[in-house]
py3Dmol code that shows the C-alpha trace and the ligand (Angstrom):
import py3Dmol

protein = """\
ATOM      1  CA  UNK A   1     -22.642  33.176  37.458  1.00  0.00           C
ATOM      2  CA  UNK A   2     -22.388  31.600  40.935  1.00  0.00           C
ATOM      3  CA  UNK A   3     -18.874  30.819  42.190  1.00  0.00           C
ATOM      4  CA  UNK A   4     -18.187  27.096  42.774  1.00  0.00           C
ATOM      5  CA  UNK A   5     -18.232  26.087  46.436  1.00  0.00           C
ATOM      6  CA  UNK A   6     -14.822  25.473  48.000  1.00  0.00           C
ATOM      7  CA  UNK A   7     -13.832  21.799  48.285  1.00  0.00           C
ATOM      8  CA  UNK A   8     -14.301  21.680  52.066  1.00  0.00           C
ATOM      9  CA  UNK A   9     -17.993  22.544  51.591  1.00  0.00           C
ATOM     10  CA  UNK A  10     -18.619  19.761  49.056  1.00  0.00           C
ATOM     11  CA  UNK A  11     -19.414  16.382  50.677  1.00  0.00           C
ATOM     12  CA  UNK A  12     -18.720  14.555  47.421  1.00  0.00           C
ATOM     13  CA  UNK A  13     -15.042  15.410  47.992  1.00  0.00           C
ATOM     14  CA  UNK A  14     -12.621  14.087  50.658  1.00  0.00           C
ATOM     15  CA  UNK A  15     -11.729  17.653  51.718  1.00  0.00           C
ATOM     16  CA  UNK A  16     -15.178  18.067  53.286  1.00  0.00           C
ATOM     17  CA  UNK A  17     -14.664  15.008  55.515  1.00  0.00           C
ATOM     18  CA  UNK A  18     -10.982  15.702  56.206  1.00  0.00           C
ATOM     19  CA  UNK A  19     -11.984  19.021  57.762  1.00  0.00           C
ATOM     20  CA  UNK A  20     -14.702  17.439  59.944  1.00  0.00           C
ATOM     21  CA  UNK A  21     -12.399  14.694  61.210  1.00  0.00           C
ATOM     22  CA  UNK A  22      -9.546  17.131  61.871  1.00  0.00           C
ATOM     23  CA  UNK A  23     -11.871  19.520  63.733  1.00  0.00           C
ATOM     24  CA  UNK A  24     -13.572  16.562  65.456  1.00  0.00           C
ATOM     25  CA  UNK A  25     -16.967  17.756  64.255  1.00  0.00           C
ATOM     26  CA  UNK A  26     -18.271  14.211  63.918  1.00  0.00           C
ATOM     27  CA  UNK A  27     -21.785  14.014  65.415  1.00  0.00           C
ATOM     28  CA  UNK A  28     -22.423  10.666  63.664  1.00  0.00           C
ATOM     29  CA  UNK A  29     -19.757   8.866  65.710  1.00  0.00           C
ATOM     30  CA  UNK A  30     -20.883   6.197  68.156  1.00  0.00           C
ATOM     31  CA  UNK A  31     -17.528   5.216  69.653  1.00  0.00           C
ATOM     32  CA  UNK A  32     -18.651   1.571  69.510  1.00  0.00           C
ATOM     33  CA  UNK A  33     -20.524  -0.817  67.228  1.00  0.00           C
ATOM     34  CA  UNK A  34     -24.276  -0.098  67.471  1.00  0.00           C
ATOM     35  CA  UNK A  35     -26.633  -2.592  69.116  1.00  0.00           C
ATOM     36  CA  UNK A  36     -28.386  -3.594  65.879  1.00  0.00           C
ATOM     37  CA  UNK A  37     -25.055  -4.598  64.323  1.00  0.00           C
ATOM     38  CA  UNK A  38     -24.136  -6.525  67.482  1.00  0.00           C
ATOM     39  CA  UNK A  39     -27.412  -8.406  67.183  1.00  0.00           C
ATOM     40  CA  UNK A  40     -27.075  -9.029  63.436  1.00  0.00           C
ATOM     41  CA  UNK A  41     -23.521 -10.425  63.486  1.00  0.00           C
ATOM     42  CA  UNK A  42     -24.198 -13.693  65.381  1.00  0.00           C
ATOM     43  CA  UNK A  43     -27.442 -14.192  63.426  1.00  0.00           C
ATOM     44  CA  UNK A  44     -25.556 -13.887  60.169  1.00  0.00           C
ATOM     45  CA  UNK A  45     -22.717 -16.148  61.331  1.00  0.00           C
ATOM     46  CA  UNK A  46     -25.237 -18.863  62.093  1.00  0.00           C
ATOM     47  CA  UNK A  47     -26.873 -18.562  58.686  1.00  0.00           C
ATOM     48  CA  UNK A  48     -23.418 -18.595  57.029  1.00  0.00           C
ATOM     49  CA  UNK A  49     -22.892 -22.054  58.542  1.00  0.00           C
ATOM     50  CA  UNK A  50     -19.355 -21.455  59.776  1.00  0.00           C
ATOM     51  CA  UNK A  51     -18.032 -19.758  56.625  1.00  0.00           C
ATOM     52  CA  UNK A  52     -16.055 -16.565  57.292  1.00  0.00           C
ATOM     53  CA  UNK A  53     -18.137 -13.618  56.055  1.00  0.00           C
ATOM     54  CA  UNK A  54     -16.296 -11.287  53.712  1.00  0.00           C
ATOM     55  CA  UNK A  55     -17.580  -7.796  54.513  1.00  0.00           C
ATOM     56  CA  UNK A  56     -17.028  -4.358  52.993  1.00  0.00           C
ATOM     57  CA  UNK A  57     -17.502  -1.198  55.071  1.00  0.00           C
ATOM     58  CA  UNK A  58     -17.606   1.792  52.698  1.00  0.00           C
ATOM     59  CA  UNK A  59     -17.009   5.213  54.248  1.00  0.00           C
ATOM     60  CA  UNK A  60     -15.757   3.507  57.401  1.00  0.00           C
ATOM     61  CA  UNK A  61     -14.825   6.728  59.241  1.00  0.00           C
ATOM     62  CA  UNK A  62     -13.353   5.887  62.642  1.00  0.00           C
ATOM     63  CA  UNK A  63     -13.970   2.189  61.969  1.00  0.00           C
ATOM     64  CA  UNK A  64     -15.638   1.088  65.216  1.00  0.00           C
ATOM     65  CA  UNK A  65     -17.818  -1.309  63.245  1.00  0.00           C
ATOM     66  CA  UNK A  66     -14.817  -2.687  61.354  1.00  0.00           C
ATOM     67  CA  UNK A  67     -13.046  -3.341  64.662  1.00  0.00           C
ATOM     68  CA  UNK A  68     -16.104  -5.147  66.039  1.00  0.00           C
ATOM     69  CA  UNK A  69     -16.555  -7.434  63.024  1.00  0.00           C
ATOM     70  CA  UNK A  70     -12.833  -8.179  62.742  1.00  0.00           C
ATOM     71  CA  UNK A  71     -12.783  -9.157  66.418  1.00  0.00           C
ATOM     72  CA  UNK A  72     -15.534 -11.661  65.617  1.00  0.00           C
ATOM     73  CA  UNK A  73     -13.297 -13.186  62.949  1.00  0.00           C
ATOM     74  CA  UNK A  74     -14.927 -11.639  59.871  1.00  0.00           C
ATOM     75  CA  UNK A  75     -12.784 -10.888  56.820  1.00  0.00           C
ATOM     76  CA  UNK A  76     -13.152  -7.077  56.848  1.00  0.00           C
ATOM     77  CA  UNK A  77     -12.331  -4.540  54.147  1.00  0.00           C
ATOM     78  CA  UNK A  78     -12.911  -0.987  55.402  1.00  0.00           C
ATOM     79  CA  UNK A  79     -12.415   1.937  53.074  1.00  0.00           C
ATOM     80  CA  UNK A  80     -12.638   5.696  53.124  1.00  0.00           C
ATOM     81  CA  UNK A  81     -11.536   8.432  50.729  1.00  0.00           C
ATOM     82  CA  UNK A  82     -10.644  10.854  53.550  1.00  0.00           C
ATOM     83  CA  UNK A  83      -7.051  10.664  54.790  1.00  0.00           C
ATOM     84  CA  UNK A  84      -8.134  12.140  58.143  1.00  0.00           C
ATOM     85  CA  UNK A  85     -10.831   9.467  58.509  1.00  0.00           C
ATOM     86  CA  UNK A  86      -8.194   6.817  57.908  1.00  0.00           C
ATOM     87  CA  UNK A  87      -5.991   8.332  60.629  1.00  0.00           C
ATOM     88  CA  UNK A  88      -8.949   7.990  62.991  1.00  0.00           C
ATOM     89  CA  UNK A  89      -9.573   4.431  61.772  1.00  0.00           C
ATOM     90  CA  UNK A  90      -5.955   3.423  62.393  1.00  0.00           C
ATOM     91  CA  UNK A  91      -6.184   4.779  65.936  1.00  0.00           C
ATOM     92  CA  UNK A  92      -9.324   2.684  66.551  1.00  0.00           C
ATOM     93  CA  UNK A  93      -8.052  -0.478  64.909  1.00  0.00           C
ATOM     94  CA  UNK A  94      -4.623  -0.551  66.526  1.00  0.00           C
ATOM     95  CA  UNK A  95      -1.651  -2.691  65.663  1.00  0.00           C
ATOM     96  CA  UNK A  96      -3.444  -6.056  66.000  1.00  0.00           C
ATOM     97  CA  UNK A  97      -5.906  -5.316  63.178  1.00  0.00           C
ATOM     98  CA  UNK A  98      -5.765  -8.070  60.575  1.00  0.00           C
ATOM     99  CA  UNK A  99      -8.275  -6.685  58.070  1.00  0.00           C
ATOM    100  CA  UNK A 100      -7.779  -4.481  55.020  1.00  0.00           C
ATOM    101  CA  UNK A 101      -7.958  -0.704  55.351  1.00  0.00           C
ATOM    102  CA  UNK A 102      -8.081   1.130  52.017  1.00  0.00           C
ATOM    103  CA  UNK A 103      -7.661   4.788  51.162  1.00  0.00           C
ATOM    104  CA  UNK A 104     -10.059   4.674  48.229  1.00  0.00           C
ATOM    105  CA  UNK A 105     -13.177   6.050  46.608  1.00  0.00           C
ATOM    106  CA  UNK A 106     -16.115   3.661  46.954  1.00  0.00           C
ATOM    107  CA  UNK A 107     -17.149   4.323  43.361  1.00  0.00           C
ATOM    108  CA  UNK A 108     -13.723   3.667  41.862  1.00  0.00           C
ATOM    109  CA  UNK A 109     -11.817   0.943  43.748  1.00  0.00           C
ATOM    110  CA  UNK A 110     -11.359  -2.578  42.383  1.00  0.00           C
ATOM    111  CA  UNK A 111     -11.930  -5.376  44.917  1.00  0.00           C
ATOM    112  CA  UNK A 112     -10.205  -8.772  44.740  1.00  0.00           C
ATOM    113  CA  UNK A 113     -13.565 -10.549  44.769  1.00  0.00           C
ATOM    114  CA  UNK A 114     -17.245  -9.897  45.462  1.00  0.00           C
ATOM    115  CA  UNK A 115     -18.365  -9.445  49.074  1.00  0.00           C
ATOM    116  CA  UNK A 116     -20.867 -11.492  51.112  1.00  0.00           C
ATOM    117  CA  UNK A 117     -21.986  -8.468  53.125  1.00  0.00           C
ATOM    118  CA  UNK A 118     -21.729  -4.691  52.765  1.00  0.00           C
ATOM    119  CA  UNK A 119     -22.346  -2.768  55.954  1.00  0.00           C
ATOM    120  CA  UNK A 120     -24.003   0.633  55.541  1.00  0.00           C
ATOM    121  CA  UNK A 121     -23.909   3.231  58.267  1.00  0.00           C
ATOM    122  CA  UNK A 122     -24.079   6.963  57.581  1.00  0.00           C
ATOM    123  CA  UNK A 123     -22.685   6.392  54.100  1.00  0.00           C
ATOM    124  CA  UNK A 124     -25.641   6.825  51.742  1.00  0.00           C
ATOM    125  CA  UNK A 125     -26.737   9.847  53.789  1.00  0.00           C
ATOM    126  CA  UNK A 126     -23.211  11.288  53.418  1.00  0.00           C
ATOM    127  CA  UNK A 127     -23.580  11.295  49.629  1.00  0.00           C
ATOM    128  CA  UNK A 128     -25.178  14.241  47.834  1.00  0.00           C
ATOM    129  CA  UNK A 129     -28.384  13.205  46.061  1.00  0.00           C
ATOM    130  CA  UNK A 130     -26.771  13.477  42.620  1.00  0.00           C
ATOM    131  CA  UNK A 131     -24.677  10.395  43.527  1.00  0.00           C
ATOM    132  CA  UNK A 132     -27.590   8.227  44.668  1.00  0.00           C
ATOM    133  CA  UNK A 133     -28.372   6.745  41.225  1.00  0.00           C
ATOM    134  CA  UNK A 134     -24.803   5.349  41.184  1.00  0.00           C
ATOM    135  CA  UNK A 135     -25.032   3.909  44.734  1.00  0.00           C
ATOM    136  CA  UNK A 136     -27.366   0.958  44.106  1.00  0.00           C
ATOM    137  CA  UNK A 137     -25.707  -0.434  40.955  1.00  0.00           C
ATOM    138  CA  UNK A 138     -22.302  -0.053  42.601  1.00  0.00           C
ATOM    139  CA  UNK A 139     -23.500  -1.927  45.704  1.00  0.00           C
ATOM    140  CA  UNK A 140     -24.939  -4.637  43.466  1.00  0.00           C
ATOM    141  CA  UNK A 141     -21.675  -4.871  41.538  1.00  0.00           C
ATOM    142  CA  UNK A 142     -19.643  -5.325  44.732  1.00  0.00           C
ATOM    143  CA  UNK A 143     -21.902  -8.009  46.288  1.00  0.00           C
ATOM    144  CA  UNK A 144     -22.216 -11.615  45.194  1.00  0.00           C
ATOM    145  CA  UNK A 145     -25.760 -12.753  44.269  1.00  0.00           C
ATOM    146  CA  UNK A 146     -27.457 -13.575  47.588  1.00  0.00           C
ATOM    147  CA  UNK A 147     -25.093 -11.207  49.415  1.00  0.00           C
ATOM    148  CA  UNK A 148     -26.479  -8.669  51.880  1.00  0.00           C
ATOM    149  CA  UNK A 149     -26.494  -4.877  51.970  1.00  0.00           C
ATOM    150  CA  UNK A 150     -27.227  -4.315  55.624  1.00  0.00           C
ATOM    151  CA  UNK A 151     -27.225  -1.519  58.155  1.00  0.00           C
ATOM    152  CA  UNK A 152     -28.819   1.808  58.966  1.00  0.00           C
ATOM    153  CA  UNK A 153     -30.759   4.006  56.570  1.00  0.00           C
ATOM    154  CA  UNK A 154     -31.613   7.649  57.349  1.00  0.00           C
ATOM    155  CA  UNK A 155     -35.230   7.942  56.279  1.00  0.00           C
ATOM    156  CA  UNK A 156     -36.655  11.438  56.140  1.00  0.00           C
ATOM    157  CA  UNK A 157     -37.281  14.304  53.764  1.00  0.00           C
ATOM    158  CA  UNK A 158     -34.599  16.665  55.049  1.00  0.00           C
ATOM    159  CA  UNK A 159     -33.141  18.265  51.915  1.00  0.00           C
ATOM    160  CA  UNK A 160     -30.199  19.801  53.783  1.00  0.00           C
ATOM    161  CA  UNK A 161     -27.275  17.620  54.569  1.00  0.00           C
ATOM    162  CA  UNK A 162     -25.239  15.756  55.256  1.00  0.00           C
ATOM    163  CA  UNK A 163     -26.947  13.781  56.547  1.00  0.00           C
ATOM    164  CA  UNK A 164     -29.122  13.749  53.422  1.00  0.00           C
ATOM    165  CA  UNK A 165     -32.426  12.035  54.210  1.00  0.00           C
ATOM    166  CA  UNK A 166     -34.083   9.654  51.793  1.00  0.00           C
ATOM    167  CA  UNK A 167     -37.808   8.859  51.790  1.00  0.00           C
ATOM    168  CA  UNK A 168     -38.784   5.183  52.174  1.00  0.00           C
ATOM    169  CA  UNK A 169     -40.288   5.122  48.680  1.00  0.00           C
ATOM    170  CA  UNK A 170     -37.140   6.701  47.219  1.00  0.00           C
ATOM    171  CA  UNK A 171     -34.968   4.069  48.911  1.00  0.00           C
ATOM    172  CA  UNK A 172     -37.196   1.331  47.538  1.00  0.00           C
ATOM    173  CA  UNK A 173     -37.065   2.799  44.022  1.00  0.00           C
ATOM    174  CA  UNK A 174     -33.286   2.891  44.300  1.00  0.00           C
ATOM    175  CA  UNK A 175     -32.732  -0.638  45.631  1.00  0.00           C
ATOM    176  CA  UNK A 176     -35.597  -2.826  44.399  1.00  0.00           C
ATOM    177  CA  UNK A 177     -34.176  -3.324  40.879  1.00  0.00           C
ATOM    178  CA  UNK A 178     -31.150  -5.125  42.382  1.00  0.00           C
ATOM    179  CA  UNK A 179     -32.262  -6.147  45.904  1.00  0.00           C
ATOM    180  CA  UNK A 180     -35.051  -7.795  47.916  1.00  0.00           C
ATOM    181  CA  UNK A 181     -35.665  -6.374  51.399  1.00  0.00           C
ATOM    182  CA  UNK A 182     -35.366  -9.055  54.099  1.00  0.00           C
ATOM    183  CA  UNK A 183     -35.452  -6.970  57.308  1.00  0.00           C
ATOM    184  CA  UNK A 184     -36.834  -3.556  58.292  1.00  0.00           C
ATOM    185  CA  UNK A 185     -36.872  -2.559  61.961  1.00  0.00           C
ATOM    186  CA  UNK A 186     -36.894   0.568  64.115  1.00  0.00           C
ATOM    187  CA  UNK A 187     -33.652   1.488  65.859  1.00  0.00           C
ATOM    188  CA  UNK A 188     -33.241   2.060  69.601  1.00  0.00           C
ATOM    189  CA  UNK A 189     -30.579   4.289  71.056  1.00  0.00           C
ATOM    190  CA  UNK A 190     -29.934   6.445  67.974  1.00  0.00           C
ATOM    191  CA  UNK A 191     -27.621   9.419  68.225  1.00  0.00           C
ATOM    192  CA  UNK A 192     -29.441  12.789  68.280  1.00  0.00           C
ATOM    193  CA  UNK A 193     -28.544  13.514  64.639  1.00  0.00           C
ATOM    194  CA  UNK A 194     -30.446  10.389  63.503  1.00  0.00           C
ATOM    195  CA  UNK A 195     -33.007   9.901  66.308  1.00  0.00           C
ATOM    196  CA  UNK A 196     -36.455   8.751  65.203  1.00  0.00           C
ATOM    197  CA  UNK A 197     -35.378   8.815  61.560  1.00  0.00           C
ATOM    198  CA  UNK A 198     -33.197   5.764  61.056  1.00  0.00           C
ATOM    199  CA  UNK A 199     -34.141   2.143  60.443  1.00  0.00           C
ATOM    200  CA  UNK A 200     -32.182  -1.076  60.398  1.00  0.00           C
ATOM    201  CA  UNK A 201     -32.637  -2.824  57.055  1.00  0.00           C
ATOM    202  CA  UNK A 202     -31.222  -5.874  55.297  1.00  0.00           C
ATOM    203  CA  UNK A 203     -31.387  -6.068  51.498  1.00  0.00           C
ATOM    204  CA  UNK A 204     -30.475  -9.255  49.640  1.00  0.00           C
ATOM    205  CA  UNK A 205     -28.733  -8.956  46.278  1.00  0.00           C
ATOM    206  CA  UNK A 206     -30.872 -10.611  43.573  1.00  0.00           C
TER     207      UNK A 206
END
"""
ligand_1 = """\
27
SAM
C -20.887 10.454 58.026
S -19.350 9.644 57.882
C -19.754 8.011 58.503
C -18.546 7.241 58.964
C -18.838 5.837 59.498
N -19.542 5.026 58.533
C -19.605 5.890 60.784
O -20.735 5.367 60.842
O -19.072 6.437 61.768
C -19.241 9.371 56.119
C -17.907 8.810 55.682
O -17.984 8.437 54.310
C -16.778 8.814 53.680
N -17.070 8.917 52.227
C -17.950 9.750 51.620
N -17.965 9.546 50.289
C -17.055 8.558 50.042
C -16.611 7.894 48.868
N -17.100 8.205 47.649
N -15.701 6.912 48.991
C -15.186 6.585 50.203
N -15.560 7.189 51.366
C -16.485 8.166 51.286
C -16.371 10.098 54.368
O -15.001 10.387 54.207
C -16.766 9.800 55.816
O -15.719 9.204 56.547
"""
view = py3Dmol.view(width=600, height=400)
view.addModel(protein, "pdb")
view.setStyle({"model": 0}, {"cartoon": {"style": "trace"}})
view.addModel(ligand_1, "xyz")
view.setStyle({"model": 1}, {"stick": {}})
view.zoomTo()
view.show()
């Protein structure tokens, strides 16, 4: 019988991420909101016709994207199940942050209301494949009909992770039952860990 892996080697557990944040082994970190998000935000604000978008950022890590959207006036809920990630997020967000920062498991928390937008970056690819079948229905549950799942998807067949790559056809099989794809574009300026293998996509909740 094989011994179970220790918690800090299991990415489905907070211990794995706590260790990486504490050791500062965080090659996915940008230190700023990525260009594709900066381009999307004003586009979305225009289509929202002045309404304040209510956005969820699951697995927010150091929360650079949460800081960016909050500064634009969005109603931001950022969550992470790693206490060390939340320490990093607090340092990024500072005392003036007016959004909601939750220490919570994406699959288990109860929101006050459905979201207009969920921003995905390095979250699906942080989840072991066994959790993928739960990802799409959970995203659909958290978004209002017509709401958007938007962000970066790590598209490749790399079985080792994190980051765990997903093939384009696997992503479609996962999301099409609940979502319609509205945007799909290459990404410039990726970090080395994602370079040439990530795409910006927007999926609308049916
Ligand atoms: C690769 S990091 C990405 C962080 C951030 N999104 C970014 O782009 O910098 C993945 C994050 O997801 C968090 N995470 C993984 N599974 C989670 C879950 N079930 N619920 C909440 N957070 C989770 C980890 O703690 C970690 O902070």
